[in-house]
Structures are given as C-alpha cells and as structure tokens.
C-alpha positions, 0 to 999 in steps of 0.5 A, a space after each residue: 500500500 502506498 502511504 503518506 505520513 503527516 507528522 511534525 515530530 521526527 521521533 514519531 515519523 521514525 517510529 511510523 516509517 520503521 514499523 511500515 518498513 518492517 513489512 514488504 506490504 507498504 511503501 512510504 511515498 512522502 512525509 509532510 511536516 505540516 498540514 499545508 505540505 500534506 495537502 500539496 503532496 496529496 494533490 501531487 502524488 495521492 497515496 492510498 492511505 494518509 497517516 494523519 497527526 492531530 496536533 501540528 503547527 499551523 493547520 491541525 489534523 482535522 482541518 488538514 483532513 477536511 482539505 485533503 478530502 475536498 481536494 483529492 479524497 483518499 483513505 485517512 487514518 489518524 495517528 496520534 501520540 496522545 489519544 486521551 487528550 485529543 478525543 474531540 479533535 480526533 472525532 472532528 477529523 473523523 467527521 471530516 472523513 478520516 476512517 479511524 484513530 490509532 496510537 503512534 507505534 513505539 519502537 520499544 513496544 512490539 505489541 503496539 507495532 503489531 496493532 498498528 500494522 493490523 489496523 493498516 491492513 484493516 483500513 487497506 481492506 476497507 479501501 479495497 472494498 470500494 470495488 468489491 461488494 460484501 455479502 451478509 454473513 450466513 444467518 443462524 436460525 433461532 427462536 424469537 422471544 418477542 414481547 419481553 417486559 420492558 423492551 421496545 418494539 420500535 427500533 432505529 438502526 444507524 450505520 456509518 463510518 468516515 464522517 460518522 461522528 459529525 453526522 451522528 452529532 448533527 442527527 442526535 442534536 436534532 432528534 426529539 426524545 425517542 420515547 417508546 423507540 430505541 436507537 442503535 448505532 454502529 460506527 466504524 471506530 477502534 474499540 479503544 475510542 468508542 467509550 470517548 465517542 459515547 461521552 462526546 455524543 452524549 453532549 448532543 443527545 436528549 436521551 441517555 447513550 449506552 455502550 452495548 453490553 452482551 445481552 442488553 435489553 433494548 429499552 425504550 428511550 435509549 440510544 445504544 452504541 456498539 461498544 467492544 470487539 465483535 459484531 452486534 446482532 439483534 438475536 431477538 426483538 428484545 436483546 443485543 448480543 456480540 458475535 466474535 466468531 464472524 470472520 472475513 469482514 473488513 469492518 468491525 463492527 459491521 453494519 451489514 451484520 447488524 442490519 441483517 440480524 434485524 431483517 431476520 429477527 425483528 418482529 416489531 417496527 424498524 427503520 435502517 439508515 446508512 450514513 457517510 462512510 468509505 466502502 460498501 458496508 451496510 448495503 446488503 444489510 439495508 437490502 435485507 431490511 427493505 426486503 423485510 418491509 422496513 423503512 430504509 434511508 441512505 444519506 445523499 451525496 452532497 451532505 456525505 463526507 464520503 459517499 461510498 457506503 450511502 452510494 452502495 446502499 442507495 438502490 435499497 433505500 426507500 428514501 435518499 435524504 440530506 443529513 439535515 432531513 434525517 433527524 426530522 424524518 426519524 422524529 416523524 416516523 417515531 411519532 406516526 408509528 403505531 
C-alpha cells in the first residue's frame, strides 16, 4: 500500500516509517511536516492511505483532513501520540472523513507495532472494498422471544463510518426524545475510542447513550452504541448480543451484520439508515431490511463526507435524504408509528 505520513515530530515519523518498513506490504511515498505540505503532496502524488497527526503547527489534523478530502479524497487514518487528550479533535477529523484513530507505534513496544500494522491492513481492506461488494454473513436460525417486559418494539438502526461522528452529532442534536423507540448505532471506530465517542455524543443527545453490553435489553428511550470487539446482532426483538466468531469482514463492527440480524429477527417496527462512510458496508444489510418491509434511508451525496457506503446502499433505500432531513424524518416516523 502506498502511504503518506503527516507528522511534525521526527521521533514519531521514525517510529511510523520503521514499523511500515518492517513489512514488504507498504511503501512510504512522502512525509509532510505540516498540514499545508500534506495537502500539496496529496494533490501531487495521492497515496492510498494518509497517516494523519492531530496536533501540528499551523493547520491541525482535522482541518488538514477536511482539505485533503475536498481536494483529492483518499483513505485517512489518524495517528496520534496522545489519544486521551485529543478525543474531540480526533472525532472532528473523523467527521471530516478520516476512517479511524490509532496510537503512534513505539519502537520499544512490539505489541503496539503489531496493532498498528493490523489496523493498516484493516483500513487497506476497507479501501479495497470500494470495488468489491460484501455479502451478509450466513444467518443462524433461532427462536424469537418477542414481547419481553420492558423492551421496545420500535427500533432505529444507524450505520456509518468516515464522517460518522459529525453526522451522528448533527442527527442526535436534532432528534426529539425517542420515547417508546430505541436507537442503535454502529460506527466504524477502534474499540479503544468508542467509550470517548459515547461521552462526546452524549453532549448532543436528549436521551441517555449506552455502550452495548452482551445481552442488553433494548429499552425504550435509549440510544445504544456498539461498544467492544465483535459484531452486534439483534438475536431477538428484545436483546443485543456480540458475535466474535464472524470472520472475513473488513469492518468491525459491521453494519451489514447488524442490519441483517434485524431483517431476520425483528418482529416489531424498524427503520435502517446508512450514513457517510468509505466502502460498501451496510448495503446488503439495508437490502435485507427493505426486503423485510422496513423503512430504509441512505444519506445523499452532497451532505456525505464520503459517499461510498450511502452510494452502495442507495438502490435499497426507500428514501435518499440530506443529513439535515434525517433527524426530522426519524422524529416523524417515531411519532406516526403505531
């Protein structure tokens, strides 16, 4: 994979370059010491992946990501030495189109170098997935247990990737209290950052946000966020569970896995929405939800930071909407669904 590095610290660029050069799978095209240089180099020699620092002199990593995605869209992975101290900026970069966030590898820590290369491989699979549809995993039959006391029968399922945090913040900020419904969100993000994402999104939402725990009862008036390694599934119309046995998918958690489980198992009322993101995750899941006669929505191209996922899902969407119209549509749907 052809890679560009954006970082003003020599120690960080040395650690990143050394880790990448430890395998023959990657080639460093260039190293930029500033955001402005990164935008220029991307125009001149666009890599398959940009490794983006967050804190730099002048233009920060979020603004640099925004300008690169406007000028010459490509895959961007945020790489930062201080994750805890830069969460808001990291989510801003993801809102501008970055795919994920990971810590800078350490030359003295083989584990961090291994995790770094694994993340690069995962991002590479997502980039390659632009031209390769991904079918939903095989379903497993189960006995449904509907009508569980305290559970909702009305669910809004949302899936997103690059650009997702900003899109989710806008939707949650405009969403009325969901009342007897529940919202379940699948956002592609490294598991180490999902708790901070939940806290950040809580500043916009009117309902409590909860990281999905194994066996969670889907309660009315709650917003759930996929929150650990593995894919979440609706194993009945009342509970959420994790499956870590499904392999071969570029995305974790997978929107296709969750949406397909709703299509198989949900016996209440459901809406599915695919938002901004790179790749095709969510398309086959949205198709399954449409075939199950649930309402399906895809974000439009103009309002998407990356139109990969919504574009793939658009043929299976009942409605294609700008981001600003999605929360009002959810509000109306919840109010009118009996």
